[in-house]
N, C-alpha and C positions, 0 to 999 in steps of 0.2 A: 234830357241828356245834359250833362255838365259840359261847360266849355273846355276843350282840350281833351276830353275823355272820349276815347274811341271804343266803339262796341266790339267786343271780342267775337271772332267768327265761331260759328257752330262747328263742333267736331263732326257732326253728320254732314255738313256741307262739303268738307274736304278731309275724309278720314286719312288719306295718305300723309297729309301734313302733320297729323298728330300721332299716327301709329307707325308710319314708316312703310306701309304696305300700299300697293296699288288699290287694294280693296280690303277693308277690315273684315275678318272672318273669325268666328269663334265656333268651337265644337264642344259638345258636352260628352266626355268620355268617362265611362264608369270602369274603374279598376278595383280589384279587391285589395285589402290592406297589405297583404303579403307582397303583391306585385308592386304596389307603390313603394313599399319599404325597399325592395330590391332595386327599383328604379332610382330612388334617392341615394342608395348606397353606390350605385354605378355612376350616375350622372350628377347627383346633387339636386336638392330641392329647387334651386333657382334655375336649373338647366333642364327641367322636365320637358318643356315644350320643344326645345331644340332637339333633344334626344328622340322624342316621339316623332317629330317631323323627319329626322334622318332615318329612323326605322321604317316609317311609311314609304319614304322615297325608295329605300333599298328593296322593300317587298314589292312595290309597284314595278321597279326595274326588273326584278327577278321574274315576276309574272309576265311582263312584256316579252322577256327573253324566251320563256316557255311557250308563249303564244306564237312567237316567230318559228320556233322549232316545230311545234305541232302543225302550223300551216304549211311547213315544207315537207311534212311526211307524205309519201306517195307521189312526190313531184317528179322523181326520176323514173324513166321507163324501166321495166323489169329486165330488158335485154338490150344489146347494142352498144355496150360500153367497151372502152379500151381494155378494161381489166377482166372482161368476161372469160376469156380463154384461159388465162393464167394470172390470177390475182397476185401471187407472190412475185412473179417476174415484173408485173406492172409496178408494184411497190418498190422493188429494187431499182427499177429505172427512174422512178420519181426521186428516190434518195440520192442516186448518183447525179441526177440533174441538179438537185439542190446543192450537193457538194461542189459542183463546178461553179455555181453562181456565187457561193460564199467565198471560195478560195481566192 
């Protein structure tokens, strides 16, 4: 090693320093040519990764929402609710209570 010359750190030793992520991760995604052309038209060739990441986040959030809805199905008892005798009266009462809170 020459005097005054420092050895450059390895990218593998600290990927966050070089990539900007806590952990460097790459995926191989295969898309047909028409889909890539539409992606480029909408997002631009230099913004593919950002667009795909946003799309994946949105779909995952949507799926989580549906999972929460599905897990709630059947959680209410079939009878014994304030609205059982007269649902329309119960709705009117809820609406008038909301009007008083807002006003």
